[in-house]
C-alpha positions in Angstrom: -11.1 -4.4 23.5 -10.0 -8.0 24.2 -8.8 -8.4 20.6 -6.7 -5.2 21.0 -5.3 -6.5 24.3 -4.4 -9.8 22.6 -2.5 -8.0 19.8 -0.8 -5.7 22.3 0.4 -8.8 24.2 1.7 -10.4 21.0 3.4 -7.2 20.0 5.0 -6.9 23.4 6.4 -10.5 23.4 7.4 -10.9 19.8 7.7 -7.3 18.6 9.5 -5.9 21.6 12.0 -8.7 21.5 12.7 -7.7 17.9 12.9 -4.1 18.9 15.3 -4.9 21.7 17.4 -6.9 19.3 17.5 -4.2 16.7 18.0 -1.4 19.2 21.0 -3.2 20.7 22.3 -3.5 17.2 21.5 0.2 16.7 23.9 1.0 19.4 26.6 -0.1 17.0 25.9 3.0 14.9 28.1 5.4 17.0 30.9 2.8 17.0 30.8 2.1 13.3 30.5 5.7 12.3 33.5 6.4 14.5 35.6 3.4 13.2 34.7 3.7 9.5 35.4 6.4 7.0 32.3 7.8 5.2 33.2 5.7 2.2 33.6 2.5 4.1 30.3 3.0 5.8 28.7 3.6 2.4 30.2 0.4 1.0 28.8 -1.6 4.0 25.4 0.1 3.5 25.3 -1.1 -0.2 26.0 -4.6 0.9 23.2 -4.4 3.5 20.9 -3.1 0.9 21.7 -6.1 -1.3 21.2 -8.7 1.4 17.5 -7.9 2.2 16.7 -8.0 -1.6 18.1 -11.5 -1.7 16.2 -12.5 1.4 13.0 -11.8 -0.4 14.0 -14.1 -3.2 15.2 -16.8 -0.9 12.0 -16.9 1.2 9.5 -16.1 -1.6 6.6 -15.2 0.6 6.5 -18.6 2.4 6.3 -17.1 5.9 3.0 -15.4 5.1 1.9 -18.5 3.3 2.7 -20.6 6.3 0.5 -18.4 8.6 -2.3 -18.4 6.0 -2.4 -22.1 5.3 -1.9 -23.1 8.9 -5.4 -21.8 9.6 -7.1 -24.1 7.1 -4.7 -27.1 6.7 -2.9 -29.6 8.9 -0.2 -27.6 10.6 2.4 -30.4 10.6 1.9 -30.9 6.9 2.2 -27.2 6.2 5.3 -26.9 8.3 7.0 -29.9 6.6 6.1 -28.8 3.1 7.2 -25.2 3.7 10.5 -26.3 5.4 11.5 -28.7 2.6 10.7 -26.2 -0.1 12.9 -23.6 1.6 15.8 -26.1 2.2 15.8 -27.2 -1.5 15.6 -23.6 -2.9 18.1 -22.2 -0.4 20.8 -24.7 -1.5 20.3 -23.9 -5.2 20.2 -20.2 -4.8 23.2 -20.1 -2.5 25.3 -22.0 -5.0 24.2 -19.6 -7.8 25.2 -16.6 -5.7 28.6 -18.1 -5.0 29.1 -19.0 -8.6 28.4 -15.5 -9.8 30.1 -13.7 -7.0 32.6 -11.9 -9.2 30.3 -10.2 -11.7 27.9 -9.3 -8.8 30.8 -7.7 -6.8 31.7 -5.6 -9.8 28.1 -4.5 -10.2 28.0 -3.4 -6.6 31.3 -1.5 -6.9 33.5 -3.7 -4.7 35.2 -5.8 -7.4 38.4 -6.1 -5.3 36.5 -8.1 -2.7 34.4 -10.8 -4.4 34.7 -12.8 -1.2 32.2 -10.3 0.4 29.5 -12.0 -1.8 30.4 -15.4 -0.6 30.0 -14.3 3.0 26.8 -12.5 2.1 25.5 -15.7 0.4 26.0 -17.7 3.6 24.3 -15.0 5.7 21.3 -15.0 3.4 21.1 -18.8 3.4 21.0 -19.0 7.2 18.5 -16.2 7.3 16.2 -18.1 5.0 16.6 -21.4 6.9 15.5 -19.8 10.2 12.5 -18.0 8.7 10.0 -20.8 9.2 11.3 -21.9 12.6 10.9 -18.3 13.9 7.4 -18.3 12.4 6.5 -21.5 14.1 7.6 -20.1 17.5 5.2 -17.1 16.9 2.4 -19.4 15.8 2.9 -21.8 18.8 3.0 -19.0 21.3 6.6 -19.5 22.5 7.8 -15.9 23.0 10.7 -16.7 25.4 12.7 -18.8 23.0 11.8 -16.4 20.2 13.1 -13.4 22.2 16.2 -15.4 23.4 17.3 -16.3 19.9 16.8 -12.8 18.6 18.7 -11.0 21.4 21.4 -13.6 21.7 22.1 -13.2 18.0 22.5 -9.5 18.2 24.7 -9.7 21.3 27.0 -12.2 19.5 27.1 -9.9 16.5 28.1 -6.9 18.6 30.7 -8.9 20.5 32.2 -10.3 17.3 32.2 -6.8 15.6 34.0 -5.2 18.4 36.5 -8.0 18.6 37.3 -7.9 14.9 37.5 -4.1 14.6 39.1 -3.1 17.9 40.6 -6.1 19.8 41.7 -8.2 16.9 44.0 -5.6 15.2 45.8 -4.9 18.5 46.3 -8.7 19.2 47.6 -9.2 15.6 50.1 -6.4 16.0 51.4 -7.5 19.5 51.4 -11.2 18.6 52.2 -11.3 14.8 53.3 -14.9 14.9 50.2 -16.5 16.3 47.2 -17.7 14.2 45.4 -14.4 14.5 48.4 -12.4 13.4 48.6 -14.5 10.2 44.9 -14.4 9.5 44.1 -10.8 10.3 43.8 -8.5 7.2 44.1 -4.8 7.1 41.6 -2.7 5.0 39.0 -5.5 5.4 36.7 -3.8 7.8 33.5 -4.5 5.8 34.5 -8.1 5.6 34.7 -8.4 9.4 31.2 -6.9 9.7 30.0 -9.6 7.4 31.9 -12.3 9.3 30.4 -11.1 12.6 26.9 -11.3 10.9 27.6 -14.8 9.7 28.7 -15.9 13.2 25.4 -14.4 14.6 23.3 -16.3 12.0 25.1 -19.6 12.7 24.5 -19.3 16.5 20.8 -18.4 15.9 20.5 -21.5 13.6 22.0 -23.7 16.4 19.5 -22.2 18.9 16.6 -23.0 16.5 18.0 -26.4 15.4 15.2 -28.3 17.3 12.5 -26.3 15.4 14.4 -26.5 12.1 14.6 -30.3 12.3 11.1 -30.6 13.5 9.7 -31.3 10.1 9.0 -34.6 8.5 10.1 -35.7 5.1 6.6 -35.4 3.8 6.2 -33.0 0.8 2.6 -32.4 -0.2 2.7 -31.2 -3.8 -0.9 -30.1 -4.0 -0.5 -28.1 -0.8 2.8 -26.6 -2.1 1.2 -25.6 -5.4 -1.6 -23.8 -3.5 0.9 -22.1 -1.2 3.0 -21.0 -4.2 0.0 -19.5 -6.0 -0.7 -17.5 -2.8 2.9 -16.7 -1.9 4.6 -16.0 -5.3 3.0 -12.6 -5.7 4.5 -11.7 -2.4 7.9 -12.0 -4.0 7.0 -9.2 -6.4 5.6 -7.2 -3.4 8.7 -8.0 -1.3 11.2 -7.1 -4.0 9.3 -3.9 -4.8 9.3 -3.2 -1.1 13.0 -3.7 -0.8 13.6 -1.5 -3.8 11.6 1.2 -2.0 13.3 0.5 1.3 16.9 -0.2 0.7 17.8 -0.2 -3.0 18.0 3.6 -3.0 21.5 3.1 -1.6 22.5 1.2 -4.7 20.8 3.8 -7.0 22.6 6.6 -5.1 25.9 4.7 -5.6 25.3 4.3 -9.4 23.6 7.5 -10.3 25.2 10.3 -8.2 27.5 12.4 -10.2 29.8 14.3 -7.8 29.5 18.0 -8.2 32.0 20.6 -6.9 32.5 19.7 -3.2 29.6 17.2 -3.4 31.7 14.2 -2.3 32.0 10.8 -4.0 29.1 8.4 -4.3 30.2 6.1 -1.4 30.4 9.1 0.9 26.9 10.2 0.0 25.6 6.6 0.6 27.4 6.7 4.0 25.8 10.0 5.0 22.3 8.9 3.9 22.5 5.5 5.6 23.7 7.0 8.9 21.0 9.6 9.0 18.4 6.9 7.9 19.3 5.2 11.2 17.6 8.1 13.1 14.3 6.9 11.7 14.9 3.7 13.6 12.3 4.3 16.3 9.4 4.3 13.9 10.8 1.5 11.8 11.2 -0.6 15.0 7.6 0.2 15.9 6.4 -0.9 12.5 8.4 -4.1 12.8 7.0 -4.8 16.2 3.5 -4.3 14.9 4.1 -6.6 11.9 5.5 -9.4 14.1 2.4 -9.4 16.3 -0.2 -8.3 13.7 0.2 -10.9 10.9 -0.8 -14.0 12.9 -3.3 -11.9 15.0 -5.1 -10.6 11.9 -5.5 -14.1 10.4 -7.0 -15.4 13.7 -9.3 -12.4 14.0 -10.6 -12.8 10.5 -13.2 -15.4 11.6 -14.8 -13.2 14.3 -17.9 -11.1 13.7 -16.3 -7.8 14.7 -13.1 -8.2 12.7 -13.4 -5.0 10.7 -14.1 -2.9 13.8 -11.1 -4.5 15.5 -8.9 -3.7 12.5 -10.1 -0.1 12.6 -9.3 0.3 16.3 -5.9 -1.3 15.8 -5.2 1.3 13.1 -6.2 4.1 15.4 -3.8 3.1 18.2 -1.1 2.3 15.7 -1.2 5.8 14.1 -1.3 7.5 17.5 1.8 5.5 18.5 3.6 6.5 15.3 2.8 10.2 15.8 4.2 10.1 19.3 7.4 8.4 18.0 7.7 11.0 15.3 7.6 13.8 17.8 9.9 12.0 20.2 12.6 11.8 17.5 12.2 15.2 15.9 11.8 17.2 19.1 14.9 15.7 20.5 16.9 15.4 17.3 19.9 17.2 18.9 20.2 14.3 21.3 19.6 11.5 18.7 22.1 12.9 16.3 24.9 12.1 18.8 24.5 8.4 17.8 26.3 9.4 14.6 29.8 9.9 16.0 31.2 11.2 12.6 30.1 14.8 12.6 30.7 15.0 8.9 27.6 12.9 8.5 25.4 15.5 10.3 25.0 17.4 7.1 22.3 14.8 6.1 20.1 15.4 9.1 17.7 17.4 7.0 16.3 14.2 5.5 15.3 12.7 8.9 11.8 14.2 9.2 11.1 13.1 5.6 12.2 9.6 6.3 10.2 9.4 9.6 7.0 10.4 7.8 7.8 8.0 5.0 8.1 5.2 7.5 4.8 6.2 9.1 3.2 5.8 5.7 4.8 2.4 5.3 3.5 1.3 8.7 0.0 2.4 7.8 0.3 0.5 4.5 1.2 -2.7 6.3 -1.8 -2.2 8.5 -4.0 -1.7 5.4 -2.6 -4.7 3.6 -4.7 -7.1 5.6 -7.5 -6.9 3.0 -5.6 -8.6 0.2 -4.0 -11.2 2.5 -7.3 -12.2 4.0 -9.0 -12.3 0.6 -6.3 -14.4 -1.1 -5.6 -11.4 -3.4 -1.9 -11.2 -2.9 -1.4 -10.2 -6.5 -3.0 -6.9 -5.5 -0.1 -6.4 -3.0 2.3 -7.0 -5.9 0.7 -4.4 -8.1 0.7 -1.8 -5.3 4.3 -2.4 -4.5 5.3 -2.3 -8.1 3.6 1.1 -8.4 5.7 2.2 -5.4 8.8 0.8 -6.9 8.2 2.6 -10.2 7.8 5.9 -8.3 11.0 5.2 -6.4 13.0 4.4 -9.6 11.6 7.4 -11.5 12.2 10.0 -8.8 15.7 8.7 -8.0 16.7 8.4 -11.6 15.7 12.0 -12.4 16.8 13.7 -9.2 19.7 11.8 -7.7 22.2 13.4 -10.2 21.2 16.8 -8.9 20.1 16.4 -5.3 21.9 13.3 -4.1 20.4 11.6 -1.0 17.8 14.3 -0.6 16.2 12.8 -3.7 16.3 9.4 -2.1 14.4 10.6 0.9 11.7 12.3 -1.1 11.4 9.3 -3.3 10.8 7.1 -0.2 8.2 9.6 1.0 6.3 9.7 -2.3 6.5 5.9 -2.8 5.1 4.9 0.6 2.5 7.7 0.5 1.2 6.6 -2.8 1.2 2.9 -1.7 -0.8 3.9 1.4 -3.4 5.8 -0.6 -3.8 3.2 -3.3 -4.1 0.4 -0.8 -6.7 2.3 1.2 -8.9 3.1 -1.9 -8.6 -0.4 -3.4 -9.1 -2.1 0.0 -12.2 -0.3 0.9 -13.8 -1.5 -2.3 -13.0 -5.1 -1.6 -13.1 -5.4 2.2 -14.6 -2.4 3.9 -13.1 -1.4 7.3 -14.4 1.6 9.2 -11.2 3.5 9.6 -11.4 6.9 11.2 -9.4 8.4 8.4 -10.2 12.1 9.0 -9.3 11.9 12.6 -6.1 10.0 11.9 -5.0 12.4 9.2 -5.6 15.3 11.7 -3.4 13.6 14.3 -0.6 13.3 11.7 -0.9 16.9 10.5 -1.0 18.2 14.1 2.2 16.2 14.9 4.0 17.8 12.0 2.8 21.3 13.0 4.2 20.7 16.5 7.5 19.7 15.0 7.6 22.8 12.7 6.7 25.0 15.6 9.6 23.6 17.6 11.9 24.1 14.6 11.2 27.8 14.5 11.3 28.3 18.2 14.8 26.6 18.2 15.9 28.9 15.3 14.7 32.1 17.0 16.0 31.1 20.5 19.2 29.0 20.0 19.6 28.2 23.7 19.7 24.7 25.1 17.1 25.1 27.8 14.7 26.7 25.4 15.2 23.9 22.9 14.6 21.0 25.3 12.0 22.9 27.4 9.9 23.7 24.3 10.4 20.1 23.1 9.1 18.6 26.3 6.2 21.1 26.6 5.1 20.4 23.0 5.4 16.6 23.5 3.3 16.7 26.6 0.7 18.9 25.0 0.3 16.5 22.1 0.0 13.6 24.5 -2.6 15.3 26.6 -4.5 16.3 23.4 -4.6 12.7 22.3 -5.7 11.4 25.7 -8.5 14.0 25.8 -9.8 13.2 22.4 -9.5 9.4 22.8 -10.5 9.4 26.5 -13.2 6.7 26.0 -10.9 4.4 24.2 -8.0 4.7 26.6 -10.4 4.4 29.6 -11.0 0.7 28.5 -7.3 -0.1 28.6 -5.6 -1.7 31.6 -3.4 0.4 33.9 -3.7 3.6 31.8 -7.5 3.3 31.9 -7.7 3.9 35.6 -5.6 7.1 35.3 -7.5 8.5 32.2 -10.9 7.9 33.7 -10.3 10.0 36.7 
């Protein structure tokens, strides 16, 4: 259990700081859905689908490579080589993005604002340059600074966003002759979101400047080549993952053909993106797990009981995801209030599909340890490409007919297939004794509890019945899990004393 406790501690320090940062940012959703039209929100969502795709190219798997090679090579040499590689490549790629900003802006359907791509390029560049400093903080066990940088950045982003969208326009109108009055632009709301993001990234870069400049100008070519052989397949895996995770907004923008009353493509993207936000709890949980798990898994790989530890981690992880799924779906009538534009509520039907899809993605990340430990990262590329092919095929066929509902089911199918393929392939190469039947049962029962609540709410549309049934079902599921896993939970601190009574 000590290994599980260690992972839990890392997840709390590193993952929860990321959760807190993203949840603070999530609180912008009501504000933005109130300030933006559905079309503007869709345009912003397309840009923020493009940025993560570029982040994968800019970092080309070097973060995972950094963790992997730091276990077997001189850490200072690995850090210096990785940092220099990313600095050189970031400069080149940023200049290319800026040079081709006009054709790219037309491709993404905002040809009137090519300057958006220039801002996006600067955001992506600063993201790439802080990747390894953040990784070094995790490796060195410095959670306070890690958390401080993450949360400070989000606070700066929110403050700048509110200033640009609410305070700035009023100041520009009341003081038209000052600097702000001359610089402020109307109908440039998406640009101000990007500008706020750029200010955030610049502040974070300054906070991490000591770590960033902590490398030496020593570039080990042999080490770099070995790292690239290991990391380059992760570009394919990462790009495929981003196609699965965010590029459906771009597909929806390009392939949706508005039917009678169906709304334009940007509006459909806005509805889908806003409702996707309601899957935030599970996606945050998955991110927290990834932040703590990657360095933990590499360190555990040398221990005798590593496979058993990985299996137990999976069990607790799936249980947590099931509880998160129920917490969102049973109280969806509360969560939907985060979307202040009620026109977007029409898309709430995709929320359970997306929650389950993100559960599959989290399980896949857990399963992926087999190819990372075995230096078979090409396997991860193949699996992700399979998922990307599924995403592209389903979206291409069904988006013209079913709009964002097709995107949700494509995400579900993609992550489900990736999860199954990774499990089957992984067990042949690195056997881990996962309790698959029990975990599948936990997931199915969670879905059945949600379906039961759905029909209770439909038959008795009364508020107290809705939330009373939701609370009862949630507690019943929790008690069910505690009873089945009593021995496991009895070994945990704090909760163990309560369960063992």
